[in-house]
C-alpha positions in Angstrom: -120.3 49.8 -87.3 -117.6 52.1 -88.7 -118.5 54.3 -91.6 -116.1 52.5 -93.9 -117.7 49.0 -93.3 -120.0 47.9 -96.1 -123.6 48.4 -95.3 -125.9 45.5 -95.4 -128.8 47.2 -93.8 -131.7 48.6 -95.8 -132.1 52.3 -96.2 -135.0 53.5 -94.0 -136.0 55.8 -96.9 -135.4 56.0 -100.6 -136.6 59.2 -102.2 -136.4 60.2 -105.9 -136.0 63.9 -106.2 -137.3 64.5 -109.7 -136.2 68.2 -110.0 -132.6 67.9 -108.8 -132.3 64.4 -110.2 -131.0 62.9 -107.0 -131.7 59.6 -105.3 -131.7 60.1 -101.6 -131.0 57.2 -99.2 -131.5 57.6 -95.5 -130.4 55.0 -92.9 -131.5 54.3 -89.3 -128.2 55.8 -87.9 -128.8 59.1 -89.7 -126.4 58.5 -92.5 -127.7 60.0 -95.8 -126.4 59.8 -99.4 -127.6 62.0 -102.3 -126.7 60.2 -105.5 -127.3 62.0 -108.7 -129.2 60.0 -111.3 -126.3 60.6 -113.7 -123.8 59.0 -111.4 -126.0 56.0 -110.8 -126.5 55.6 -114.6 -122.8 55.8 -115.6 -121.8 53.5 -112.7 -124.7 51.1 -113.3 -123.6 47.5 -112.2 -125.0 46.1 -115.4 -123.1 44.1 -118.0 -124.1 46.8 -120.5 -122.0 49.3 -118.7 -119.4 47.1 -116.9 -118.9 44.4 -119.6 -118.1 40.8 -118.7 -114.7 41.4 -117.3 -111.9 44.0 -116.7 -111.3 46.2 -119.7 -114.8 45.6 -121.2 -116.4 48.6 -119.6 -118.4 51.0 -121.9 -117.9 54.6 -121.2 -121.4 56.2 -120.7 -121.9 59.6 -122.4 -124.9 61.9 -122.8 -126.4 61.0 -119.4 -126.4 64.5 -117.9 -130.2 64.8 -118.1 -131.1 61.1 -117.5 -134.1 60.6 -115.2 -135.1 57.7 -113.1 -138.7 56.9 -114.0 -139.3 54.2 -111.4 -137.5 51.9 -108.9 -138.2 48.3 -108.2 -137.2 46.5 -105.0 -135.2 43.3 -105.7 -135.6 40.9 -102.8 -134.3 42.2 -99.6 -130.9 43.2 -100.9 -131.2 45.7 -103.8 -133.1 48.1 -106.0 -133.4 48.2 -109.8 -133.9 51.7 -111.3 -135.6 52.2 -114.6 -133.8 55.1 -116.4 -135.4 57.4 -118.9 -133.0 56.3 -121.6 -134.4 52.7 -121.4 -131.6 51.3 -119.2 -133.1 49.0 -116.6 -130.7 46.0 -116.1 -128.6 47.4 -113.3 -129.3 45.9 -109.9 -127.9 48.1 -107.2 -127.3 46.2 -104.0 -127.4 48.0 -100.6 -123.6 47.4 -100.4 -123.0 48.9 -103.9 -125.2 51.9 -103.1 -123.1 52.5 -99.9 -120.0 52.2 -102.0 -121.3 54.8 -104.4 -122.3 57.1 -101.6 -118.9 56.9 -99.8 -116.9 57.3 -103.0 -119.1 59.7 -104.9 -116.5 62.4 -105.2 -113.6 60.2 -106.5 -115.9 58.3 -108.8 -117.2 61.5 -110.3 -113.7 62.8 -110.8 -112.7 59.5 -112.4 -115.8 59.7 -114.7 -115.0 63.2 -115.9 -111.3 62.3 -116.5 -112.4 59.3 -118.6 -114.7 61.5 -120.6 -111.9 64.0 -121.2 -109.5 61.2 -122.3 -112.1 59.9 -124.7 -112.6 63.4 -126.2 -116.2 63.4 -124.9 -118.3 65.3 -122.4 -121.4 64.7 -120.3 -123.6 65.8 -123.3 -121.9 63.8 -126.0 -124.5 61.3 -127.4 -123.9 57.7 -126.7 -122.4 55.9 -129.8 -125.0 53.7 -131.4 -122.9 50.5 -130.9 -122.8 51.0 -127.1 -126.6 51.7 -127.0 -127.5 48.4 -128.5 -125.4 46.1 -126.4 -127.5 43.5 -124.6 -126.2 40.4 -123.0 -129.4 38.5 -122.2 -131.8 37.4 -124.9 -135.1 39.1 -124.6 
């Protein structure tokens, strides 16, 4: 398998590093990704973050110190982190986690550029309207 192919295999180990706020994924072939909690939170695959179509994304701000309180396994294909800000609707497939790992640098640069364009930074509180967006009825 080439390193650019989507991964469908499970990570052999998933470790939450609380102090450094990094989710570490280790695969059988030795590949390892260290994904900051903040990156996972701002690139959550949830409708709350992505919207329901192109152009409906909500820029996430104020997530520098976000924690992951717990992680649930979803079937044989994904994990669902529960973040300290209450966000828990993102289901991260093995393929999406691999994408985040491979593209971490460019995704981070894009996020910082979007913050700058919006006149915000990593510590700007999330606007109230964006916090309360829920797509499913509870």
